[in-house]
SETOR-54050 format. One record per residue (C-alpha): residue number from 0; x, y, z. Coordinates in nm, 4 decimals, always signed. Last residue first. Layout:
<recs>
REC num     east    north       up
REC NUM        X        Y        Z
...
</recs>
This chain:
<recs>
REC num     east    north       up
REC 422  -0.1303  -0.2056  +0.6139
REC 421  +0.2300  -0.1090  +0.5586
REC 420  +0.3039  +0.2221  +0.3867
REC 419  +0.5018  +0.2933  +0.0697
REC 418  +0.5400  +0.6550  -0.0409
REC 417  +0.9141  +0.6218  -0.1042
REC 416  +0.8616  +0.2920  -0.2869
REC 415  +0.5771  +0.4179  -0.5045
REC 414  +0.7867  +0.7180  -0.6032
REC 413  +1.0777  +0.4906  -0.6896
REC 412  +0.8659  +0.2619  -0.9087
REC 411  +0.9675  +0.4212  -1.2397
REC 410  +1.3376  +0.3711  -1.1541
REC 409  +1.5051  +0.7016  -1.2132
REC 408  +1.6995  +0.7418  -0.8878
REC 407  +1.8007  +0.3797  -0.8329
REC 406  +1.9435  +0.4682  -0.4903
REC 405  +2.3030  +0.4455  -0.3628
REC 404  +2.4334  +0.6354  -0.6634
REC 403  +2.7361  +0.5701  -0.8874
REC 402  +3.1133  +0.5972  -0.8579
REC 401  +3.1216  +0.6117  -0.4768
REC 400  +2.9103  +0.2954  -0.4669
REC 399  +3.1749  +0.1031  -0.6628
REC 398  +3.4461  +0.1956  -0.4121
REC 397  +3.2136  +0.1393  -0.1160
REC 396  +3.1412  -0.2129  -0.2421
REC 395  +3.5155  -0.2700  -0.2898
REC 394  +3.5842  -0.1674  +0.0699
REC 393  +3.3087  -0.3974  +0.1935
REC 392  +3.4567  -0.6872  -0.0066
REC 391  +3.8026  -0.6299  +0.1414
REC 390  +3.6684  -0.5916  +0.4949
REC 389  +3.4661  -0.9122  +0.4595
REC 388  +3.7764  -1.0958  +0.3396
REC 387  +3.9804  -0.9687  +0.6324
REC 386  +3.7071  -1.0267  +0.8882
REC 385  +3.6552  -1.3807  +0.7556
REC 384  +4.0232  -1.4699  +0.7689
REC 383  +4.0826  -1.2992  +1.1037
REC 382  +3.7922  -1.4950  +1.2517
REC 381  +3.9421  -1.8228  +1.1310
REC 380  +4.2783  -1.7303  +1.2830
REC 379  +4.1138  -1.6494  +1.6168
REC 378  +3.9234  -1.9802  +1.6143
REC 377  +4.2406  -2.1728  +1.5361
REC 376  +4.4401  -1.9936  +1.8033
REC 375  +4.1685  -2.0611  +2.0613
REC 374  +4.1576  -2.4345  +1.9838
REC 373  +4.3079  -2.5437  +1.6521
REC 372  +4.0032  -2.7378  +1.5359
REC 371  +3.7021  -2.7023  +1.7619
REC 370  +3.6872  -3.0355  +1.9439
REC 369  +3.5168  -3.3496  +1.8128
REC 368  +3.7991  -3.4386  +1.5763
REC 367  +4.0462  -3.4744  +1.8623
REC 366  +4.1924  -3.7906  +1.7129
REC 365  +4.1226  -3.8019  +1.3357
REC 364  +3.8175  -3.9078  +1.1330
REC 363  +3.7270  -3.5548  +1.0293
REC 362  +3.9817  -3.2978  +1.1449
REC 361  +3.9342  -3.0212  +0.8850
REC 360  +3.5876  -3.1656  +0.8160
REC 359  +3.4577  -3.0172  +1.1415
REC 358  +3.5434  -2.6729  +0.9947
REC 357  +3.2978  -2.6650  +0.7059
REC 356  +2.9346  -2.6865  +0.8162
REC 355  +2.9774  -2.5482  +1.1684
REC 354  +3.1825  -2.2563  +1.0336
REC 353  +2.9026  -2.1769  +0.7857
REC 352  +2.6481  -2.1751  +1.0711
REC 351  +2.8786  -1.9713  +1.2948
REC 350  +2.9098  -1.7202  +1.0114
REC 349  +2.5308  -1.7050  +0.9848
REC 348  +2.5150  -1.6317  +1.3567
REC 347  +2.7228  -1.3172  +1.3077
REC 346  +2.4990  -1.1985  +1.0225
REC 345  +2.1991  -1.2800  +1.2423
REC 344  +2.3234  -1.0469  +1.5170
REC 343  +2.3924  -0.7644  +1.2726
REC 342  +2.0360  -0.7901  +1.1389
REC 341  +1.8956  -0.8195  +1.4906
REC 340  +2.0622  -0.4958  +1.5962
REC 339  +1.9641  -0.3074  +1.2808
REC 338  +1.6001  -0.4138  +1.3202
REC 337  +1.6080  -0.2865  +1.6791
REC 336  +1.7651  +0.0452  +1.5770
REC 335  +1.5142  +0.0887  +1.2938
REC 334  +1.2132  +0.0468  +1.5266
REC 333  +0.9092  -0.0684  +1.3313
REC 332  +1.0115  -0.4349  +1.3502
REC 331  +1.0192  -0.4217  +1.7306
REC 330  +0.6625  -0.2866  +1.7554
REC 329  +0.5386  -0.5446  +1.5069
REC 328  +0.6701  -0.8117  +1.7443
REC 327  +0.8151  -1.1359  +1.6082
REC 326  +1.1648  -1.0011  +1.5468
REC 325  +1.3130  -1.0823  +1.8887
REC 324  +1.1236  -1.4098  +1.9281
REC 323  +1.2594  -1.5460  +1.6017
REC 322  +1.5961  -1.3843  +1.6789
REC 321  +1.6196  -1.6000  +1.9963
REC 320  +1.4770  -1.9256  +1.8580
REC 319  +1.6649  -1.9441  +1.5273
REC 318  +2.0368  -1.8707  +1.5310
REC 317  +2.0621  -1.8600  +1.9117
REC 316  +1.8590  -2.1640  +2.0170
REC 315  +1.9069  -2.4112  +1.7348
REC 314  +2.2412  -2.2784  +1.6131
REC 313  +2.3863  -2.2737  +1.9641
REC 312  +2.2638  -2.6306  +2.0126
REC 311  +2.4661  -2.7409  +1.7106
REC 310  +2.7624  -2.5416  +1.8421
REC 309  +2.7504  -2.7453  +2.1629
REC 308  +2.7476  -3.0661  +1.9606
REC 307  +3.0486  -2.9400  +1.7683
REC 306  +3.2309  -2.8925  +2.0983
REC 305  +3.2053  -3.2606  +2.1802
REC 304  +2.9775  -3.4782  +1.9693
REC 303  +2.6598  -3.3911  +1.7799
REC 302  +2.8387  -3.2623  +1.4716
REC 301  +3.0023  -3.5984  +1.3926
REC 300  +2.6595  -3.7620  +1.4163
REC 299  +2.5224  -3.5112  +1.1659
REC 298  +2.7728  -3.6030  +0.8950
REC 297  +2.7653  -3.9745  +0.9834
REC 296  +2.3877  -3.9903  +0.9380
REC 295  +2.3975  -3.9888  +0.5582
REC 294  +2.6507  -4.2621  +0.4775
REC 293  +2.5156  -4.4678  +0.7692
REC 292  +2.1510  -4.4635  +0.6491
REC 291  +1.9324  -4.3918  +0.9534
REC 290  +1.6189  -4.2970  +0.7551
REC 289  +1.4990  -4.1061  +1.0648
REC 288  +1.8259  -3.9153  +1.0985
REC 287  +1.8341  -3.8122  +0.7338
REC 286  +1.4704  -3.7014  +0.7126
REC 285  +1.4777  -3.5237  +1.0494
REC 284  +1.8038  -3.3364  +0.9886
REC 283  +1.7025  -3.2065  +0.6452
REC 282  +1.3583  -3.1091  +0.7732
REC 281  +1.5055  -2.9326  +1.0765
REC 280  +1.7432  -2.7220  +0.8702
REC 279  +1.4815  -2.6448  +0.6041
REC 278  +1.2272  -2.5342  +0.8655
REC 277  +1.4839  -2.3344  +1.0642
REC 276  +1.5969  -2.1470  +0.7522
REC 275  +1.2343  -2.0780  +0.6558
REC 274  +1.1612  -1.9517  +1.0075
REC 273  +1.4563  -1.7139  +0.9962
REC 272  +1.3346  -1.6261  +0.6458
REC 271  +1.0010  -1.5039  +0.7775
REC 270  +1.1421  -1.2923  +1.0607
REC 269  +1.3991  -1.1366  +0.8273
REC 268  +1.1189  -1.0690  +0.5785
REC 267  +0.9062  -0.9026  +0.8442
REC 266  +1.1991  -0.6941  +0.9652
REC 265  +1.2756  -0.5837  +0.6105
REC 264  +0.9116  -0.4806  +0.5741
REC 263  +0.9170  -0.2838  +0.9004
REC 262  +1.2496  -0.1265  +0.8087
REC 261  +1.0901  -0.0109  +0.4834
REC 260  +0.7872  +0.1297  +0.6639
REC 259  +1.0071  +0.3150  +0.9136
REC 258  +1.1320  +0.5166  +0.6196
REC 257  +1.4065  +0.5061  +0.3588
REC 256  +1.3650  +0.8070  +0.1269
REC 255  +1.3841  +1.0967  +0.3710
REC 254  +1.7198  +1.0072  +0.5249
REC 253  +1.8543  +0.8481  +0.2063
REC 252  +2.2145  +0.9560  +0.2809
REC 251  +2.3442  +1.1442  +0.5868
REC 250  +2.5965  +0.9117  +0.7518
REC 249  +2.3347  +0.7771  +0.9947
REC 248  +2.1107  +0.7148  +0.6957
REC 247  +2.3836  +0.5176  +0.5219
REC 246  +2.4438  +0.3144  +0.8387
REC 245  +2.0757  +0.2198  +0.8718
REC 244  +2.0372  +0.1399  +0.5022
REC 243  +2.3503  -0.0762  +0.5107
REC 242  +2.2420  -0.2743  +0.8175
REC 241  +1.8852  -0.3312  +0.6955
REC 240  +1.9940  -0.4228  +0.3433
REC 239  +2.2639  -0.6562  +0.4764
REC 238  +2.0062  -0.8314  +0.6978
REC 237  +1.7822  -0.8841  +0.3956
REC 236  +2.0712  -1.0530  +0.2151
REC 235  +2.1444  -1.2539  +0.5312
REC 234  +1.8119  -1.4352  +0.5075
REC 233  +1.8589  -1.4924  +0.1330
REC 232  +2.1971  -1.6553  +0.1998
REC 231  +2.0868  -1.8709  +0.4921
REC 230  +1.7913  -2.0144  +0.3029
REC 229  +2.0122  -2.0724  -0.0022
REC 228  +2.2538  -2.2700  +0.2140
REC 227  +1.9753  -2.5051  +0.3225
REC 226  +1.8306  -2.5156  -0.0291
REC 225  +2.1648  -2.6421  -0.1593
REC 224  +2.1795  -2.9038  +0.1166
REC 223  +1.8316  -3.0410  +0.0542
REC 222  +1.9473  -3.3187  -0.1810
REC 221  +2.1693  -3.4442  +0.0983
REC 220  +2.4876  -3.6431  +0.0451
REC 219  +2.7765  -3.7778  +0.2475
REC 218  +3.0484  -3.9938  +0.0934
REC 217  +3.2601  -3.6951  -0.0083
REC 216  +3.2551  -3.5093  +0.3249
REC 215  +3.4173  -3.1911  +0.1914
REC 214  +3.1915  -3.2664  -0.1067
REC 213  +2.9018  -3.0898  +0.0679
REC 212  +3.0828  -2.7563  +0.0794
REC 211  +3.2333  -2.6653  -0.2582
REC 210  +3.0717  -2.9090  -0.4977
REC 209  +2.7246  -2.9510  -0.3482
REC 208  +2.7073  -2.5778  -0.2762
REC 207  +2.8006  -2.5070  -0.6378
REC 206  +2.5339  -2.7524  -0.7542
REC 205  +2.2585  -2.5670  -0.5700
REC 204  +2.3877  -2.2238  -0.6690
REC 203  +2.3957  -2.3117  -1.0380
REC 202  +2.0449  -2.4556  -1.0462
REC 201  +1.8868  -2.1751  -0.8452
REC 200  +2.0630  -1.8990  -1.0390
REC 199  +1.9739  -2.0334  -1.3818
REC 198  +1.6085  -2.0597  -1.2779
REC 197  +1.6146  -1.7101  -1.1283
REC 196  +1.7637  -1.5710  -1.4501
REC 195  +1.4967  -1.7395  -1.6632
REC 194  +1.2319  -1.5492  -1.4631
REC 193  +1.4280  -1.2218  -1.4320
REC 192  +1.4579  -1.1817  -1.8092
REC 191  +1.1222  -1.0104  -1.8612
REC 190  +1.1493  -0.8012  -1.5431
REC 189  +1.4909  -0.6745  -1.6467
REC 188  +1.3541  -0.5867  -1.9897
REC 187  +1.0507  -0.4054  -1.8465
REC 186  +1.2677  -0.2024  -1.6086
REC 185  +1.4974  -0.1032  -1.8954
REC 184  +1.1908  -0.0087  -2.1030
REC 183  +1.1204  +0.2671  -1.8512
REC 182  +1.4166  +0.4671  -1.9840
REC 181  +1.5310  +0.7259  -1.7303
REC 180  +1.8475  +0.7625  -1.9370
REC 179  +2.1086  +0.8365  -1.6700
REC 178  +1.9844  +0.6373  -1.3714
REC 177  +1.8532  +0.3790  -1.6211
REC 176  +2.2129  +0.2974  -1.7077
REC 175  +2.2743  +0.2075  -1.3424
REC 174  +1.9779  -0.0317  -1.3295
REC 173  +2.0481  -0.2057  -1.6597
REC 172  +2.4194  -0.2343  -1.5862
REC 171  +2.3506  -0.3883  -1.2467
REC 170  +2.0931  -0.6345  -1.3811
REC 169  +2.3130  -0.7539  -1.6664
REC 168  +2.6409  -0.7539  -1.4727
REC 167  +2.4940  -0.9575  -1.1863
REC 166  +2.3432  -1.2147  -1.4234
REC 165  +2.6606  -1.2534  -1.6297
REC 164  +2.8812  -1.2691  -1.3202
REC 163  +2.6573  -1.5364  -1.1688
REC 162  +2.6426  -1.7495  -1.4832
REC 161  +3.0158  -1.7220  -1.5576
REC 160  +3.0895  -1.7938  -1.1910
REC 159  +2.8947  -2.1182  -1.2009
REC 158  +3.0393  -2.2251  -1.5366
REC 157  +3.3975  -2.1623  -1.4222
REC 156  +3.3337  -2.3655  -1.1064
REC 155  +3.1886  -2.6460  -1.3195
REC 154  +3.5010  -2.6590  -1.5346
REC 153  +3.7250  -2.6691  -1.2269
REC 152  +3.5327  -2.9564  -1.0637
REC 151  +3.5300  -3.1410  -1.3979
REC 150  +3.9074  -3.1266  -1.4276
REC 149  +3.9915  -3.1968  -1.0634
REC 148  +3.7544  -3.4915  -1.0346
REC 147  +3.4574  -3.5402  -0.8055
REC 146  +3.1849  -3.5807  -1.0674
REC 145  +3.3577  -3.8648  -1.2523
REC 144  +3.4701  -4.0318  -0.9297
REC 143  +3.1294  -4.0308  -0.7657
REC 142  +2.9572  -4.3442  -0.8976
REC 141  +3.2890  -4.5299  -0.8933
REC 140  +3.3187  -4.4835  -0.5158
REC 139  +3.0409  -4.7200  -0.4083
REC 138  +3.1083  -4.9703  -0.6864
REC 137  +3.4809  -4.9848  -0.6131
REC 136  +3.4109  -5.0499  -0.2468
REC 135  +3.5345  -4.7954  +0.0034
REC 134  +3.7906  -4.8995  +0.2621
REC 133  +3.8612  -4.5404  +0.3735
REC 132  +4.2315  -4.5538  +0.2870
REC 131  +4.1564  -4.7342  -0.0396
REC 130  +3.8980  -4.4791  -0.1551
REC 129  +4.1131  -4.1822  -0.0562
REC 128  +4.4374  -4.3092  -0.2120
REC 127  +4.4333  -4.0641  -0.5027
REC 126  +4.3757  -3.7701  -0.2624
REC 125  +4.1345  -3.5201  -0.4194
REC 124  +3.8434  -3.6952  -0.2449
REC 123  +3.9667  -3.5464  +0.0814
REC 122  +3.8968  -3.1909  -0.0324
REC 121  +4.1197  -2.9364  +0.1403
REC 120  +4.4750  -3.0733  +0.1563
REC 119  +4.3574  -3.3812  -0.0360
REC 118  +4.6647  -3.4288  -0.2506
REC 117  +4.8067  -3.0844  -0.3138
REC 116  +4.8744  -2.8716  -0.6215
REC 115  +4.5513  -2.8897  -0.8211
REC 114  +4.2972  -2.8540  -0.5408
REC 113  +4.5068  -2.5975  -0.3569
REC 112  +4.5299  -2.3867  -0.6731
REC 111  +4.1526  -2.4131  -0.7175
REC 110  +4.0929  -2.2927  -0.3624
REC 109  +4.3473  -2.0139  -0.4059
REC 108  +4.1540  -1.9065  -0.7222
REC 107  +3.8199  -1.8602  -0.5442
REC 106  +3.9192  -1.5097  -0.4349
REC 105  +3.9273  -1.4060  -0.8004
REC 104  +3.5715  -1.5318  -0.8515
REC 103  +3.4710  -1.3484  -0.5335
REC 102  +3.6140  -1.0323  -0.6902
REC 101  +3.3521  -1.0691  -0.9693
REC 100  +3.0699  -1.1837  -0.7386
REC  99  +3.1099  -0.8415  -0.5793
REC  98  +2.8524  -0.7286  -0.8353
REC  97  +2.5843  -0.8600  -0.5957
REC  96  +2.6745  -0.6145  -0.3188
REC  95  +2.6162  -0.3005  -0.5234
REC  94  +2.2893  -0.4403  -0.6571
REC  93  +2.1755  -0.5245  -0.3028
REC  92  +2.2292  -0.1628  -0.1996
REC  91  +2.0544  -0.0504  -0.5201
REC  90  +1.7412  -0.2353  -0.4066
REC  89  +1.6887  -0.0130  -0.1028
REC  88  +1.4652  +0.2551  -0.2607
REC  87  +1.3070  +0.0086  -0.5019
REC  86  +1.1980  -0.2295  -0.2258
REC  85  +0.8352  -0.1176  -0.1862
REC  84  +0.7559  -0.1446  -0.5567
REC  83  +0.8023  -0.5136  -0.6247
REC  82  +0.7399  -0.6151  -0.9846
REC  81  +0.7351  -0.9855  -0.8853
REC  80  +1.0246  -1.0831  -1.1145
REC  79  +1.2114  -0.7558  -1.0711
REC  78  +1.2178  -0.7937  -0.6926
REC  77  +1.3110  -1.1619  -0.7359
REC  76  +1.6163  -1.0738  -0.9421
REC  75  +1.7497  -0.8172  -0.6965
REC  74  +1.7006  -1.0432  -0.3936
REC  73  +1.8669  -1.3350  -0.5727
REC  72  +2.1788  -1.1280  -0.6370
REC  71  +2.1839  -1.0129  -0.2742
REC  70  +2.1722  -1.3732  -0.1543
REC  69  +2.4557  -1.4536  -0.3923
REC  68  +2.6767  -1.1830  -0.2421
REC  67  +2.6038  -1.2726  +0.1203
REC  66  +2.6477  -1.6426  +0.0398
REC  65  +2.9830  -1.5652  -0.1223
REC  64  +3.1090  -1.3787  +0.1836
REC  63  +3.0412  -1.6724  +0.4159
REC  62  +3.1636  -1.9244  +0.1591
REC  61  +3.4966  -1.7444  +0.1256
REC  60  +3.5498  -1.7076  +0.5004
REC  59  +3.4820  -2.0789  +0.5529
REC  58  +3.7020  -2.1679  +0.2544
REC  57  +3.9897  -1.9699  +0.4062
REC  56  +3.9500  -2.1446  +0.7422
REC  55  +3.9473  -2.4813  +0.5633
REC  54  +4.2510  -2.3698  +0.3642
REC  53  +4.4501  -2.3118  +0.6808
REC  52  +4.3157  -2.6156  +0.8673
REC  51  +4.4058  -2.8865  +0.6185
REC  50  +4.7719  -2.9117  +0.7238
REC  49  +4.6898  -2.9507  +1.0959
REC  48  +4.9225  -2.8383  +1.3740
REC  47  +4.7850  -2.4850  +1.3924
REC  46  +5.0384  -2.2022  +1.3929
REC  45  +5.1460  -2.2558  +1.0301
REC  44  +4.8283  -2.2666  +0.8224
REC  43  +4.5760  -2.0904  +1.0450
REC  42  +4.8317  -1.8264  +1.1411
REC  41  +4.9252  -1.7702  +0.7766
REC  40  +4.5577  -1.7575  +0.6739
REC  39  +4.4756  -1.4990  +0.9394
REC  38  +4.7755  -1.2856  +0.8451
REC  37  +4.6786  -1.2993  +0.4761
REC  36  +4.3169  -1.2049  +0.5496
REC  35  +4.4217  -0.9251  +0.7864
REC  34  +4.6540  -0.7761  +0.5236
REC  33  +4.3961  -0.8010  +0.2432
REC  32  +4.1243  -0.6489  +0.4612
REC  31  +4.3479  -0.3633  +0.5721
REC  30  +4.4207  -0.2713  +0.2123
REC  29  +4.0569  -0.2912  +0.1027
REC  28  +3.9173  -0.1334  +0.4194
REC  27  +4.1719  +0.1485  +0.4116
REC  26  +4.0924  +0.2153  +0.0419
REC  25  +3.7137  +0.2295  +0.0786
REC  24  +3.6869  +0.4154  +0.4096
REC  23  +3.6962  +0.7594  +0.2454
REC  22  +3.3709  +0.6785  +0.0630
REC  21  +3.1990  +0.6331  +0.3978
REC  20  +3.2789  +0.9824  +0.5285
REC  19  +3.2211  +1.1252  +0.1802
REC  18  +2.8567  +1.0165  +0.1898
REC  17  +2.7545  +0.7828  -0.0956
REC  16  +2.5217  +0.9793  -0.3200
REC  15  +2.1407  +0.9705  -0.3362
REC  14  +2.0867  +1.2177  -0.0518
REC  13  +2.3451  +1.4451  -0.2166
REC  12  +2.0876  +1.5285  -0.4894
REC  11  +2.2166  +1.4543  -0.8402
REC  10  +1.9037  +1.2653  -0.9457
REC   9  +1.6788  +1.5514  -0.8371
REC   8  +1.4570  +1.4793  -0.5332
REC   7  +1.1298  +1.2937  -0.5811
REC   6  +0.8079  +1.4791  -0.4998
REC   5  +0.5835  +1.2506  -0.3001
REC   4  +0.3500  +0.9827  -0.4420
REC   3  +0.0115  +0.9858  -0.2671
REC   2  +0.0028  +0.7010  -0.0158
REC   1  +0.1253  +0.3501  -0.0776
REC   0  +0.0000  +0.0000  +0.0000
</recs>
């Protein structure tokens, strides 16, 4: 629902530009992020007595940032698909994040290098003796050897990134060009292609999650795993919008354009996708545990022992139950500060979720496998990796934002978005 459309400020109004105070952070964040990432990886590699730990920490940071980027890409496409009006004023934030899929492709290169230059230093199936060491029958392993091969793994990664970069570039270019031309046909074209784009996205993301995360435990499989990571990524995409909009307004941008109504809608979507994440998580666990097939249950069994079992409970109560209750109230969702708090909180919990998926495999099947790998030093190194990569990506987002606008100023639905009111 929207009230009478207000007068929209000129396209060159400072309210639509990235504030200078944030623009100045771009270079320090990029340089600092690279340094912190390298230091974190070095500590994880050489200070922890486990050869797989360094790249496992790097992969955890990579997957965390990638899910934020891919969640933003999906948000943009789905807004075009359903002709959403309310989100127009915050959609550019997601557009700026989604184009970071290009640097994410560069950051994937160390993972490929590790795959090609070491025998199982990250992915156990990459070790030629994996099947023999784990007493796998030829029939059991033969069904996976074609898919889990260096050549085909690399080709698929190139296909995934080609799809994501193509989609991000198309929708970003169309939106930014419209800022200058004001051409309504650009909106119609993006809406027309958003349907096929969503289908391409869903297929590529699902298989990428199978390849890069699920194959860390090569004999384990879950057809719901891609949806599980998708649920986390789209949840965090809405959290990014809430955090970025709040910080931009504090810095002086979009103060009249983003209203309580937009925070209310973001809060509702965060509340809804918390429940969706919990539903997918529980459904995956229930189906696998009830079927009680050894190849499937081993993954969850490993995460119910020792410190990993504690983290499993943390995810149940602190990733779902607490924010579920915290965002349930309409009163809470209409307070920007409260929405900002829960958005930041969920972004932190999402990292714990990614950590819980990946890091147990750094010690899988070895003595001490049920403790957090590396102890305090390992946790600190992992945090440095994700903070460094997140700082780098944030700096690049600010760099791109400083060269364009933070609002799609000539989108035909902008007036509807600014005037939007909840029922």
